[in-house]
Structure formats: C-alpha cells, structure tokens
C-alpha positions as CSV (number, residue, x, y, z in Angstrom):
1,M,-31.5,-1.4,9.9
2,A,-29.6,1.6,11.3
3,D,-29.3,2.0,15.1
4,Q,-30.1,5.1,17.1
5,W,-27.0,6.9,15.8
6,G,-27.6,5.9,12.2
7,E,-25.0,3.1,12.0
8,R,-25.7,0.0,9.9
9,M,-22.8,-2.3,11.0
10,P,-23.2,-4.6,14.0
11,R,-21.8,-3.2,17.3
12,S,-19.6,-6.2,18.1
13,V,-16.2,-4.6,19.1
14,S,-15.5,-4.9,22.8
15,F,-13.8,-2.6,25.3
16,A,-10.6,-4.7,25.3
17,Q,-10.6,-4.8,21.5
18,I,-10.9,-1.1,21.1
19,V,-8.0,-0.6,23.6
20,A,-6.0,-3.1,21.5
21,L,-6.8,-1.0,18.4
22,S,-5.7,2.2,20.1
23,V,-2.4,0.7,21.3
24,G,-1.9,-1.3,18.2
25,I,-2.3,1.6,15.8
26,T,-0.1,3.9,18.0
27,I,2.8,1.6,18.6
28,G,3.8,0.7,15.1
29,S,7.4,0.7,14.2
30,G,8.6,4.3,14.8
31,I,9.5,3.7,18.4
32,F,12.2,1.3,17.2
33,R,14.0,4.1,15.3
34,V,12.7,7.5,16.3
35,P,14.7,7.7,19.6
36,A,17.8,7.9,17.4
37,T,16.3,10.7,15.4
38,V,15.5,12.7,18.6
39,A,18.9,12.0,20.0
40,A,20.5,13.4,16.8
41,Q,18.4,16.6,16.9
42,L,18.5,17.4,20.7
43,Q,21.8,15.6,21.8
44,F,21.3,15.9,25.5
45,P,19.2,13.6,27.8
46,G,17.2,16.4,29.4
47,P,15.7,17.8,26.2
48,M,15.3,14.3,24.7
49,L,13.2,12.9,27.6
50,F,11.4,16.2,27.9
51,C,10.4,15.9,24.2
52,W,8.9,12.5,24.8
53,V,7.1,13.6,28.0
54,L,5.8,16.7,26.1
55,G,4.6,14.5,23.3
56,G,2.8,12.3,25.7
57,V,1.2,15.3,27.4
58,I,0.0,16.6,24.1
59,A,-1.4,13.2,23.1
60,V,-3.2,12.8,26.4
61,C,-4.7,16.3,26.1
62,G,-5.9,15.4,22.6
63,T,-7.2,12.0,23.8
64,L,-9.1,13.5,26.7
65,T,-10.8,15.9,24.4
66,V,-11.7,13.5,21.6
67,A,-13.1,11.1,24.3
68,E,-15.9,13.6,24.9
69,L,-16.7,13.8,21.2
70,A,-16.5,10.0,20.9
71,G,-19.0,9.5,23.7
72,A,-21.4,12.1,22.4
73,L,-21.1,11.1,18.7
74,P,-20.3,7.4,18.4
75,R,-20.3,7.4,14.6
76,S,-18.1,5.6,12.1
77,G,-15.3,7.8,10.8
78,G,-14.4,9.4,14.1
79,V,-12.7,12.7,13.3
80,F,-14.7,12.9,10.0
81,A,-18.0,12.7,12.0
82,Y,-16.9,15.4,14.5
83,L,-15.8,17.8,11.8
84,L,-19.0,17.3,9.9
85,E,-21.1,18.0,13.0
86,A,-19.1,21.0,14.1
87,Y,-18.2,22.8,10.9
88,G,-20.3,21.3,8.1
89,P,-19.4,19.3,5.0
90,L,-16.4,21.2,3.6
91,P,-13.9,20.6,6.4
92,A,-15.1,17.0,6.8
93,F,-14.7,16.4,3.1
94,L,-11.2,17.9,3.2
95,F,-10.3,15.5,6.0
96,G,-11.6,12.6,4.0
97,W,-9.9,13.9,0.9
98,T,-6.5,14.2,2.7
99,E,-6.9,10.7,4.2
100,L,-7.7,9.4,0.7
101,V,-4.8,11.0,-1.2
102,V,-2.1,11.4,1.5
103,I,-2.7,10.3,5.1
104,R,-4.0,6.8,5.1
105,A,-2.2,5.5,2.1
106,S,1.1,6.9,3.3
107,A,0.5,5.5,6.8
108,L,-0.1,2.1,5.4
109,G,2.9,2.4,3.1
110,A,5.2,3.6,5.8
111,I,4.3,0.8,8.3
112,A,4.4,-1.9,5.6
113,T,7.8,-0.7,4.4
114,I,9.3,-1.1,7.9
115,F,7.6,-4.5,8.2
116,A,9.3,-5.6,5.0
117,E,12.7,-4.1,5.9
118,Y,12.8,-6.1,9.1
119,L,11.4,-9.1,7.5
120,G,14.6,-9.0,5.4
121,Y,16.5,-10.0,8.5
122,F,15.0,-13.5,8.1
123,L,14.5,-13.6,4.3
124,P,17.0,-12.5,1.6
125,L,15.3,-9.4,0.3
126,V,16.9,-6.9,-2.1
127,A,15.6,-3.3,-2.3
128,A,13.0,-4.2,-5.0
129,H,11.8,-7.1,-3.0
130,V,11.2,-5.0,0.1
131,R,8.6,-2.9,-1.8
132,V,6.9,-6.0,-3.1
133,A,6.8,-7.6,0.3
134,A,5.4,-4.4,1.8
135,A,2.7,-4.4,-0.9
136,L,1.8,-8.0,-0.3
137,A,1.5,-7.3,3.5
138,I,-1.0,-4.6,2.8
139,V,-3.0,-7.0,0.6
140,L,-3.0,-9.7,3.3
141,I,-4.2,-7.2,5.9
142,G,-6.9,-6.0,3.5
143,A,-8.1,-9.6,3.2
144,I,-8.1,-10.1,7.0
145,N,-10.2,-7.0,7.4
146,Y,-12.6,-7.9,4.6
147,V,-13.6,-11.2,6.3
148,G,-15.0,-9.4,9.3
149,V,-14.2,-7.0,12.1
150,Q,-14.1,-9.7,14.7
151,R,-11.4,-11.7,12.8
152,A,-9.4,-8.5,12.3
153,A,-9.8,-7.6,15.9
154,A,-8.8,-11.0,17.1
155,V,-5.5,-10.9,15.1
156,L,-5.0,-7.3,16.3
157,S,-5.5,-8.2,20.0
158,A,-3.0,-11.0,19.9
159,T,-0.3,-9.1,18.0
160,T,-0.7,-6.0,20.1
161,A,-0.4,-8.0,23.3
162,V,2.9,-9.5,22.1
163,K,4.4,-6.3,20.9
164,Y,3.5,-4.4,24.0
165,A,5.1,-7.0,26.2
166,V,8.2,-7.2,24.0
167,L,8.6,-3.4,23.9
168,L,8.2,-3.0,27.7
169,G,10.5,-5.9,28.3
170,L,13.2,-4.4,26.0
171,G,13.0,-1.1,27.9
172,L,13.4,-2.9,31.3
173,L,16.1,-5.2,30.1
174,A,18.1,-2.2,28.8
175,F,19.0,-1.5,32.4
176,T,21.0,-4.7,32.4
177,A,23.0,-3.8,29.2
178,R,26.7,-4.0,29.1
179,G,28.2,-0.6,29.5
180,G,25.0,0.9,30.8
181,T,25.4,3.5,33.4
182,P,23.5,6.5,35.0
183,A,26.4,8.6,33.8
184,H,24.8,8.7,30.4
185,F,22.2,11.1,31.8
186,T,24.9,13.8,32.5
187,P,25.2,16.5,31.6
188,A,21.4,16.6,31.3
189,W,21.0,20.0,29.6
190,P,22.9,22.1,27.2
191,A,23.8,25.7,27.9
192,S,21.0,26.7,25.5
193,A,18.3,24.8,23.7
194,P,16.4,26.6,21.0
195,L,12.6,26.0,21.0
196,S,12.7,25.4,17.2
197,A,14.9,22.4,17.7
198,L,12.4,21.0,20.2
199,A,9.5,21.7,17.9
200,T,11.3,20.0,15.1
201,A,12.1,16.9,17.2
202,L,8.4,16.8,18.3
203,I,7.4,16.0,14.7
204,P,8.8,12.4,14.7
205,V,7.9,12.0,18.3
206,M,4.2,12.8,17.6
207,W,4.4,10.4,14.6
208,T,5.1,7.6,17.1
209,Y,2.3,8.9,19.4
210,D,-0.1,9.2,16.5
211,G,-3.1,7.0,16.7
212,W,-4.5,8.4,20.0
213,A,-7.7,9.4,18.2
214,D,-7.9,6.6,15.6
215,A,-9.8,4.1,17.6
216,A,-12.8,6.4,17.3
217,F,-12.9,5.7,13.6
218,V,-14.6,2.4,14.3
219,A,-17.0,3.9,16.8
220,G,-19.9,2.7,14.7
221,E,-19.1,-0.9,15.6
222,V,-18.3,-0.6,19.3
223,R,-20.5,-2.1,22.0
224,N,-22.0,0.3,24.6
225,P,-20.0,3.1,22.8
226,Q,-20.9,6.0,25.2
227,R,-19.1,4.2,28.0
228,N,-16.5,2.0,26.2
229,L,-15.1,4.6,23.7
230,P,-14.0,7.3,26.1
231,L,-12.5,4.8,28.5
232,A,-10.7,2.9,25.8
233,L,-9.2,6.0,24.2
234,I,-7.8,7.2,27.5
235,A,-6.6,3.7,28.6
236,G,-4.9,3.2,25.2
237,A,-3.1,6.6,25.3
238,L,-1.8,6.1,28.9
239,S,-0.6,2.6,28.1
240,V,1.5,3.9,25.2
241,I,3.0,6.7,27.2
242,V,4.2,4.3,29.9
243,A,5.8,2.0,27.4
244,Y,7.5,4.9,25.5
245,L,9.0,6.5,28.6
246,V,10.3,3.1,29.9
247,V,11.9,2.4,26.5
248,N,13.6,5.9,26.2
249,V,14.9,5.9,29.7
250,G,16.2,2.4,29.3
251,F,17.9,3.3,25.9
252,L,19.6,6.3,27.5
253,Y,20.9,4.1,30.3
254,A,22.3,1.6,27.8
255,L,23.7,4.1,25.3
256,T,25.1,7.6,25.3
257,P,23.1,10.2,23.4
258,Q,25.8,10.3,20.7
259,T,25.8,6.5,20.3
260,M,22.0,6.6,20.0
261,A,22.2,9.4,17.4
262,D,24.7,7.4,15.3
263,S,22.6,4.2,15.4
264,K,20.1,3.8,12.6
265,L,18.6,0.7,14.3
266,V,18.8,1.9,17.9
267,A,16.7,-0.9,19.3
268,S,19.0,-3.5,17.8
269,S,22.1,-1.6,19.2
270,V,20.5,-1.8,22.7
271,A,19.5,-5.5,22.4
272,A,23.0,-6.5,21.3
273,R,24.3,-5.2,24.7
274,I,21.7,-7.1,26.8
275,P,23.4,-10.3,28.3
276,L,20.1,-12.2,28.6
277,L,19.5,-12.0,24.8
278,G,23.1,-12.8,23.9
279,S,23.7,-13.3,20.2
280,A,19.9,-13.6,19.6
281,G,19.4,-9.9,20.4
282,A,19.2,-8.7,16.8
283,A,16.8,-11.5,15.8
284,V,14.6,-10.7,18.8
285,I,14.3,-7.1,17.8
286,A,13.8,-7.9,14.1
287,A,10.9,-10.3,15.1
288,A,9.5,-7.7,17.5
289,V,9.4,-5.0,14.8
290,V,7.8,-7.4,12.3
291,V,5.0,-8.2,14.8
292,S,4.7,-4.6,15.8
293,A,4.4,-3.3,12.2
294,F,2.0,-6.1,11.3
295,S,-0.2,-5.1,14.2
296,G,0.0,-1.4,13.3
297,L,-0.8,-2.2,9.7
298,N,-3.9,-4.1,10.7
299,A,-5.1,-1.4,13.1
300,S,-4.5,1.3,10.5
301,M,-6.4,-0.6,7.9
302,M,-9.3,-1.2,10.3
303,A,-9.5,2.5,11.3
304,G,-8.8,4.1,7.9
305,S,-11.3,2.1,5.9
306,R,-14.1,3.4,8.1
307,I,-13.3,6.9,7.1
308,F,-14.0,6.2,3.5
309,Y,-17.1,4.2,4.5
310,A,-18.4,7.1,6.6
311,M,-17.8,9.6,3.8
312,A,-19.8,7.6,1.4
313,D,-22.5,6.8,3.9
314,R,-23.0,10.6,4.5
315,G,-23.1,11.4,0.8
316,L,-19.6,12.9,0.5
317,F,-18.0,10.1,-1.6
318,F,-19.1,7.5,-4.1
319,R,-22.0,5.6,-2.7
320,A,-20.4,2.2,-3.6
321,A,-17.8,2.8,-0.8
322,A,-20.6,2.6,1.8
323,R,-21.4,-1.0,0.8
324,I,-21.4,-3.5,3.6
325,S,-20.6,-7.1,2.8
326,P,-23.8,-9.2,3.4
327,R,-21.6,-12.2,4.3
328,F,-18.9,-10.6,6.5
329,E,-20.7,-7.4,7.6
330,S,-17.6,-5.4,6.8
331,P,-17.2,-2.2,4.7
332,S,-15.9,-4.2,1.8
333,V,-15.4,-1.6,-0.9
334,A,-13.8,0.9,1.6
335,I,-11.3,-1.8,2.7
336,W,-10.2,-2.7,-0.8
337,L,-10.0,1.0,-1.7
338,A,-7.6,1.6,1.3
339,T,-5.7,-1.5,0.3
340,A,-5.2,-0.3,-3.3
341,L,-4.1,3.1,-2.2
342,G,-1.6,1.7,0.3
343,V,-0.1,-0.6,-2.4
344,A,0.2,2.3,-4.9
345,Y,2.0,4.5,-2.3
346,V,4.4,1.9,-1.1
347,L,5.5,1.1,-4.6
348,E,6.3,4.8,-5.4
349,N,7.7,6.3,-2.2
350,D,10.4,5.7,0.4
351,F,10.0,5.7,4.2
352,A,11.0,9.3,4.8
353,Q,8.6,10.6,2.1
354,L,5.8,8.6,3.5
355,A,6.3,9.6,7.1
356,D,6.6,13.3,6.2
357,K,3.4,13.3,4.2
358,F,1.6,11.5,7.0
359,I,2.4,13.6,10.0
360,L,2.1,17.0,8.3
361,G,-1.2,16.1,6.7
362,I,-3.1,15.0,9.8
363,W,-2.3,17.7,12.4
364,P,-4.4,20.6,11.0
365,F,-7.4,18.3,11.3
366,Y,-6.5,17.2,14.8
367,T,-6.5,20.9,15.7
368,L,-9.9,21.5,14.2
369,T,-11.2,18.3,15.9
370,V,-10.1,19.4,19.4
371,A,-11.5,22.9,18.7
372,A,-14.8,21.2,17.9
373,V,-15.4,20.6,21.6
374,F,-15.7,24.3,22.1
375,V,-17.9,24.7,19.0
376,L,-20.3,21.8,19.9
377,R,-20.6,22.9,23.5
378,A,-21.7,26.3,22.4
379,R,-23.9,25.2,19.4
380,H,-25.4,22.0,20.9
381,P,-25.4,22.2,24.7
382,E,-28.3,19.7,24.8
383,L,-26.1,16.9,23.2
384,P,-25.8,14.0,25.6
385,R,-22.2,13.9,26.9
386,P,-21.7,10.8,29.1
387,Y,-18.0,11.9,29.5
388,R,-16.9,15.5,29.6
389,V,-13.2,16.3,29.1
390,W,-11.3,16.6,32.4
391,G,-9.7,20.1,32.9
392,Y,-11.9,21.9,30.4
393,P,-11.1,24.4,28.9
394,L,-7.4,24.1,29.8
395,V,-6.8,20.6,28.5
396,P,-8.1,21.2,24.9
397,A,-6.4,24.7,25.0
398,V,-3.0,23.1,25.7
399,F,-3.4,20.7,22.8
400,L,-4.5,23.5,20.5
401,L,-1.5,25.8,21.3
402,A,1.0,22.9,21.0
403,S,-0.4,21.7,17.7
404,L,-0.6,25.2,16.2
405,Y,3.0,25.8,17.2
406,M,4.1,22.5,15.6
407,V,2.3,23.3,12.3
408,L,3.7,26.8,12.1
409,N,7.2,25.6,12.9
410,A,6.9,23.0,10.1
411,L,5.8,25.7,7.7
412,I,8.8,27.9,8.7
413,T,11.5,25.3,9.0
414,D,10.4,23.1,6.0
415,P,8.3,25.3,3.8
416,R,8.7,23.1,0.7
417,N,7.4,19.8,2.1
418,S,4.8,21.6,4.3
419,G,3.7,23.7,1.4
420,V,3.2,20.7,-0.8
421,T,1.1,18.9,1.9
422,F,-1.1,21.9,2.5
423,A,-1.5,22.4,-1.3
424,I,-2.8,18.8,-1.5
425,I,-5.3,19.5,1.3
426,L,-6.5,22.7,-0.3
427,A,-6.8,21.0,-3.7
428,G,-9.8,19.2,-2.1
429,V,-11.8,22.5,-2.2
430,P,-12.4,22.5,-5.9
431,V,-13.0,18.8,-5.8
432,F,-15.7,19.4,-3.1
433,W,-17.4,22.0,-5.3
434,L,-17.2,19.7,-8.3
435,W,-18.7,16.8,-6.2
436,G,-21.5,19.1,-5.1
437,W,-22.3,20.2,-8.6
438,L,-22.3,16.6,-9.9
439,R,-24.6,15.5,-7.1
440,G,-27.0,18.4,-7.8
441,L,-26.9,17.5,-11.5
442,K,-27.8,13.9,-10.7
443,V,-30.7,14.9,-8.5
444,A,-32.0,17.3,-11.2
445,R,-31.9,14.5,-13.8
446,Q,-33.8,12.1,-11.5
447,Q,-36.5,14.7,-11.0
C-alpha cells in the first residue's frame, strides 16, 4: 500500500540515521587527498582556506534550498522527484540517465578504488588486485543494502561516527605536529590571484562537499519526513563544513603550502609529524581512510539505488527496477543494478577519470534542482512547505551563480572532458524519445 505521497517502502529511517547518511556520503575519502590538490593549484594559505570556505557556503546555500523541496516533496529519488515535478519527464529522465551511465557508477568506483588503495597498506595488493578488491567492496555493500535499509543504516551510522571522530581528531592533533607553526600562514595572499584558478580549485573541493543533497534520495523511507528531512540535510551539511575547516587549518599549521602540494597522501604526511601517534601515524590514517571510504560507499549505494527505483516507479525506466523485496523491503533490483554498474566502472577506469566524470556530470542537475524552488513557488504556491529556505531568494541565487560559473569555467578550461560529459548527458535525449515510443507501442498492443 502506498502512503499519502505515493511511496511503497516502509518509513523506518530515523532523523539520526538520515544525518549519518548525509555526513557519510559527503565525507568519503577526498578530504584525505584533495587539500594537496588545492595547495598545488592556489599555493597560498589565504586562497586555499577561502576556497574551502567558499565551497562550504555554496554547499550550505544548496542544502538550505533543497531542504525546502525535500519537506514539500518527500519522495524517493530526491533530485529526480524535484526535476520531474518542476520541469516534467525529460529533465528528470536525463538526470536518471546520467546517474545510470556516469554519476553513480563513477562515484561508487572512485570511492571503492580509494578504499582498496588504502587497504593495500595492510594487505599486499598489486595494481590488478586493487581493482578486484574495489569491485568486491562494491558487491559487499550491495549485499548489505539488499538485506534491508535498517541493516545498511546501522552499518552506516557506526562507520560514519568513527570516521567523523577520527577526521576531527586528526585536524585538532595537527596543531601538535612537529615543525608546526603559525608562520605557515604567511604570506597569506599572492600579489594577484586569477579567478579561473579559484574556480578550477573549487571543482575538487566541491567533490569533497558533494553529498549535501543525497540524503533526500531516500526520502521515501524517512519517518516524519516533512520535519526530519530538512533538519537532517542542514545538520549534515554544517557538520561536514566544521570538520573540513578544522582539518584544513590544522594541515596548514603542520605543513607549508608547498609541502602540502608535494604530498600525494597529505593526511599521512601530517600524521607522521604528530608525536601522540608516533610510528603508528601512517597506519592510523590508512585505517581511517578505509573506514571513511567504506562508509561513503555504503551511503552512495543506499542513495543512488533509490534513484533507479524512483525512475522505474514513475514509469521512466524498466518496471523491474521498481521491485521491492518482499522479505527485506528493499529496492532489490535497483540495488543490484547499481552494484553491477559500479563494478563495471571500477574495473575499467582509474581514480582521476572516475572523479572527473562524477563532478562534471552532477552539477548541471544541481543547478536545475535549486532553480526548481523558484519554479515550484510560482507554479504550485499551494504546495505544503513545512520549511521555507532561509534568505530566499538570495540563498538559492548565490548557489545558482556559483554553480553556473563553475560549469562554464570547466567548459572553458577543460573543454575535452567537459564536452564528453555533456555529450553523454545529451545522449539521453534520443534514449528518452525511444523509451516513450516503445511505451506507447506497448500500450497500443495491450489495447
């Protein structure tokens, strides 16, 4: 039996679990290596920290806006449901299509790859074994999600709590690092800092912040969704920003920007200088990344599979993907589909390729989603909105301007990769037309 919003799965996910999902899917593994990338691109403490603050502000503006949509439309699929309501089936289908062929599979692949790379600290893994281990991790996560959302949520809550505590602890302990000094923060700013460099550095930063909207994908299973969803989204985003700023300030205290830029595993470099950790520093960081990536992988599977389920449930994908396991009450086919796609991607792509496809493919849809607040307020003013975005219309406008600038900058500075990603998105248009034609043909035959 469907509930008042048309959802067929039980609403069993609590407020605390949805916060854990939001934090767990956002804090994956990128924060353990992206600070080095940002340091290499911006080189000075001022622009580096400003980039992280700016990324947090953009994420919060997006979160505050999506929270209104989540409270008004607590449907499975999150962004998919908002695009469908605001713009109709084509944009919603293109989002689902992009998730299917690029975003979700590459997200799972990227996180699983880092999980396997750091697992290699404890187990002897050659390059070929890393990909196999990453694929096996995706299969394990798929199995955990298949046996029920409460089991997956319990694993997620535990691993997210551990990784958040470790990440915050590392940032604070960095202030005790050997050789650490406030002098690393000077000079703070270069004589000139081109905006294009800042926009380019924002791409990996926003990859680490990505996930601020993903908790809404499981909205169809959240208890008291009109209250819990908006609050959980906001609480999750703020928790992540606090941890990221503590970590980056701590890293800069421990290392010079140049040392950070030259360190591929910057978190390990910092840990090696912390007296309390001693010779165990590298092992502690490797274990933290393994737990962090496992948590992020679980959260990504939990959220992403609901998109495929929602597409099928709303008639925009094969009906089989909307199947709910009668035993475990989980979207079983959608989960195994996401699992298969993640395994295929991780066996065929390296980390850089996966991350690039992921971040470039999602942002056009984030832009449309935030703009949907304006559309739905104009088109459906009667829609119940238990939460209305703070600072409207300024807050969504800030997000829209920032995201448009980032997308345009990517097209200008990296036209090849950006062009490929957008070509994949647009390839969904003929697929959508073909899908509509086949469905019409099927209906005609049934009549």
